N, C-alpha and C positions, 0 to 999 in steps of 0.2 A: 559708710559701710563699704568694705572692699568688694570689688566685682571680679568675677572670673570671666574667662572668654565665653563660657556657655551662657552667662547672664545676658550678654549683649549680642550673641550670635543670632541671625535670622533662623526661621524654621527650616529644617532640612527633611529629607526623606530617607528612611532606612531601606535595607535590602528587601523587606516585605511590602514596600509601598506605603508604609505608615508614616504620616507627617510628624516629625519630631519637633516638639515645642521647646524643650529644655533638657539638658543632661548635666550631671554633676557627680562628684565623688562623695560617698558617705560611708559611715560605719554603723553597724548594728550588732550589738552583743560582742563587740571586739573584732568583728570580721569586716573586711573591706568589700564594698559593693559599688556598682555603677547605678545611679538612679536616673531613669528616663521618663519624662512626661511627654506623651504623644496624643494624637487625636483619638487613639483607641484606649487610652487610660494611662495608668502609672505602673511602671515596671521596675522591680528591684533585681538587678542582674548580678549574681555572685560569680566568682571565679570557679565555684564548684557546681552550682546549679542555678536555674532561673526560678524566681518566684514572681507570680503575677497577681495583681489585685487592683480593683478600681476603688478609688476613694469615694466614700459615700457620706462622709460627715465632715463638718468644719475641721480643718487641721488646726490643732491647738498647740501652742508653745508649752513645753514642759517647764517646771520650776527651774530657775537659773541655778547653776552650781555655785557654791559658796566660794569666797575668796576674791582677791583683787583682780585676777584675770577675768572673772565673769563680769566685773563692773566696767572694764575697759575694752572688752572685745564684744562684737555683735553676738547675739544669741545664735548658737549653732545647733541647738538640739530642738527637735520638734517631733510630734507623734502623728502618725497617719492611721485613721480608722478606715477599714475597708470590709467588703463583703467577701466571705470565704465560702465557696461552694463545695458541696460534697461530691466526690468523684463517682459515687454509686447511686445518688438520688438527687432530687431537686431541692433538698433542704439547704438552707443558707444560714450562716451565722456571722455575727459582727465580730471582727477581730481588730487588733491594732498592733503597730510596731513603732518603736522609738528609733529615730535616726539622728546621727550627728554629722553635720556637714564638715568635710575635711579638705575641700579644694580652695579655701580662702574666702569663699562667699559666706553670707549669713543665711539664716533660715527664713527671713522675712520674704525674700523673693520667691522661694519655693512655696511658702504658705499662700501668698497672693495668687500665684499662677495655678496652683493645684485647686484652690477654691474657685477661681474663675472657670476652670475647665469642669469641675465637679457639678456646678450649678446648671450646666447646659441641659435643657430638657427635663430637669428634675422639678417636682412640685415644691413651691415655696410656702404655700398656704393651703390648708385643707379644712373642709367641714367634716367633723367627726360626729356620727350619730351612734349612740350606745343604747342597747336594750338591757336595762339592769336586771330584768327578771327572766331573760331567756336562758336556755340551757341549764346550767347548774347555778344560775343566779350570781355568777362571779365576773360578768363582763366589765364592770367598772374597775374591779381589782386587776383584771387582766390588762386593761388599758393603762392603769396607773403604774403598774409594776413592769410590764413588758413592752408596751407600745409607745407610750408617751416619752420615756427616756430615750428611745431610739430616734423619735421625731425631733426631740430637743437636740440631740447630738448632731442630727443632720441639718439643724437650723431651720426646721419647718415650723411655721406658725400655725396654730390650730384654733378653730372655733368649735367648741364641744357642746353638743346638745344631747341630753339624757332624756329618753322618752318617759313620760309621766303617766300616760293613760293609753287606753286602746285608741288606735288610729292617730296617735300623736305624730308618728313618722309621716303619715299622709299630709298632715298640716305643715310639717317642716318642709317637705318636698314641694308643696304648693306655694309657700310664702318666702322661703329663704332665697336671697339674691345670689345665685351660683356664679354670677360674673365676678364676684369679689374673691373667689377661691380658684385654685388650680385643680381641684378634685374633691370628690365626696368619698368618705371612708365609712363603711358600716362595721361596727364592732358588735357582732351578733350572729344570727344564723340566717337560713334561707328565707324565713318569714319576714324578718325586718328588711332584708334586701328587696323582696318582692313588693312590700308595702311602699317603701320609699321610691323604688323604681317606678311603680305605677303612677305615683303622683308626678314624678318628673316627666314621664311619658305624656300624660294628659296635658300638663302645662306646656310642653314643647309643641304638641300638636295644635293646641288652641292658638298659640302664638303664630304658628305657621299656616293656620287656616285649613288644617287637615281634618276630614271627617273620620274620627276614630271608630265610629260605629260601622264603617264600611270595611269588611274584611279584605277587600281587594285594594284598599287605599295604600299608597306608598307613604309610610310614616316618615316624618322628618327626624333624622338622627339626633341624638342628644349631643349637645356641644359641651360636655363635661366628662372628665375621666372619673371612673368609679373603681373602688377597691373594697375588698372584704377581708376583715380579720376574723377568723373562725372563733366564735364565742357563744354559739347557740346550740340547740338540740340537733338540728340538721345543718350540716356544714358542707353539703355537696357542692354548692357553687364555688365556694372558696377552694375546695379540693381540686376541682377541675381547672380553675384559673391558675393554680400554683403547681401544675405538673403532677397531679394526683398526690399531693402532699397536704395534709391537714396539720398545720403547724403555725402557731402565732408569730414566732420570730421570722419565719420564712415569708409569710404573707406581708408582714410589716416591712421587711427589707425590699421585697419586690415593689411595694408602693414607693419607697424611698428611691429605688433605682429609676423609677419613672417610665419604664418600658410598658407600652400598652399594645393590646391586640384587639382588632375589631371582633366583637362578640355579638351573637344574635340573641333575640328574645322571641317568645311566643306571644301572640295576642289571641285571646279567647273570646269569641263572640256568640251571642244568640242573635236572632234577627233584630236589626236596628239598634243593637246595644253591644258595646265592648265590656265584658265582665272583668277582665284582668289582663295585665301584661306582665308576664313572668318568665323565669328562666326554664323551669320545668313544670310538667303537668301530668298528673296521674289520676284521671277520673276512673271510677269503678262503676260499671253499669252494663246493661244489656243494650246493644245498639247495632244498627247497620252502619258500616263505616265506608266512606269513599276516600280513597287515598289520592292526594295531589302530588304527582311526580315532578321531579326537577326536569325541565326541558333540556335536551331535545327529545326526551322520552315521551311516551303517550301522556297527554295532559292529566288523565285521571283513570282510576280503576276502582271497582268495587271490591272490597276485601271479601274473599270467599265467593266471588262471583255473585254477590247479592244475597248470599245466605246470611242468616243471623245466628248468633250464639251468645250465651252468657260469657262475658269476658271482662277482664280487668285491662283497660286500655292504658298502657304506659308509654308516654311520648318522651323520648330522650333527645334533647337538643343536640347533644354531643354526637359526633360520629364515633361509632364503636368499631375499632379495627383489631385484628388479631396479630399479636407480636410473638416474639420468642418466649420460651420458658413458660408456656401455658398461661399467658397473660393477655388480658384485654386492655386496650388503651382508649381513653375518652378524650376526644378533641372537640371543644366547644366553639372553635373558630371557623368552622366550615360554612358552606352556603346551602347545606341540606342537613337532615337529621334522620334518625332511625326510630321506627315505631314498632312496638311489640304488643301483640295480643296474647293475653294469658287466658287460656281456655279453662273450662271447669275442672279444677284439680283441687286436691285437699289442701287445707291450710298449711300443712307441713311442706308440701311440694312448692307452693308459692313462696313460702319463706326461704326455702332452699335456693330457689331461683334468685330472689332478691339479694340474699347474702352472697350468693355466687357472683352476682354482678358487682356488689360492693367490694368484694375481695378480688375482683377482676380475673376470675377464672374462666378460661375458654369453655370448659365443660358446662357452664351455666346455659350456654346457647343451644345445647343439645337436647334440652328437655322436650318431650313429645308434645306438651300442651302449649309450647311457645311458637307463635307464628310471627315472623319478622318481615318488615318492609323497609328497605334501605333507600337512601338518597331521595327522600321526599321533602316537600316544602310546606305541607299542610295536610289537614284531613277534615272531613265533615262527618258529624255523627247525627243519626236520627235515633233518639232514645226510644226503646220499646217498653212503655210503661207496664203493659200487661204481662211482660215476661220477667219482671223483677222478682228475684228469688233471694230474699234475705230473711232468715229465720229471726234474727234479732229485731228487725223492723216489724215483722209480722206479730211478734209476741209483745211488742210495746204498744199498748193501747193508747198511750198519750202522744204518739208520733203520727203525723199525717202521712199515710203511705204514699200518696200522690207526690208530695213535696220531697220525700226521701228518695224517690226514684230519680229525681232530677238534681241531686246534690253532688257537687264536685269538690274534690279536695285540691285546692290550688296552693301548692307549697305550704301545706299545713293549715290553711284557712278554708273553712267550708263556705261555699257559695251555692245558692239555690237558683236554678234556671226557671224562668217563668214559662218557657215553651220547650218542647222536646227536640230542639234543633240546636246544634252547637257547631261552630266553625272555628278551627284552630289554624293559625298561620305563623310561619316563620318569617322573621325580619332579620335577615343575615347582616352581620357587621353593624348592628344598630348602635351599640355603645362601644366606647374605648375603655377597656377594662385593664387595670394594672394587673399584669399577668406574665407568665412565661409560656412560650409556645414550643415546649419540648417536654418529653417524658423519659425518665430513666427508671429502671427497676431498682 
């Protein structure tokens, strides 16, 4: 195979400080371009305009052209698959371009060098856990039609587990050897994520000798990357991790890219017991609340100076900041979170607030019945059983009123506390989540 000067030349540095690995001349759709592979990725430079994209999948040779010339000359045509980002949002799409080498070299050198660069830091093998009945009950079809083909194109080997019963994800998290894979991918919603995560957390703490029942214990972080493809009823975690985008292809491509960000979790405790380890928590109860502030601020304060009120306590792990265009931005990668107390308001008012947050409207934070606490790392609740006011519970003679007053909704799963004391703590940067740390409108 003929070699060009670029094939044999050592790496160089361009004017932007990027280390150049290889350059060459190619054509695409009849137009001449310069192709440059560098430490930052692959660039196709036209005499008219620049096009940039990072290869995310194995570069494949196209079919050889017919005729004697194709039999005697090295293959000069190959295709590059890359991620294309939207300029207005964090949505991503897989695209491809066919290139023909015109500088005397063949495509084999380009393919091998692009592939070598592409694999750096990217997952090569993943455990995929699918909830077949979550959401619209189409998670398996979503994986087969939209996710698996992209993983295959990227050369990613997969071990697929489909949950078959309640708590099956817990068993998978407790027994699967995660050292054999480069990451765990959930195809489902927030509930499947919380269940699998809890098992992985308990397993890691047992191995590290950490007492998970102590809310002040420093948990040992998970040594495994985690990604979520939205296919459930609630897909809030996936939305936050993917730049406020709920999109199957975007989430899949972000996993393929391999970029991770340290993401926190909540641990929820009653005395001497850890109830759950989750991304979000929204207990609805009447309680006294003690807020634990991020240092160097005062270590704690009582919400309402010790006063009590019927409230829906909504803890958001994400930092909520106000941006332009009347929009809120959720950042789950910080070292503190925001807590909101929803006072006694009508059902319509509460729904308006929740939908306002989901649609990221600044005006949602202006509701009179909303009291917010920013930059906190935990909170303690003392549930006031005698103050519980729930007409549905009172009218249901088959429900134990005492137990109902201590019931928590943990990412869609109901848990009952045995005592009226709950301690919630943030563990910042606990997991490495396949994600993007940027937001666009």
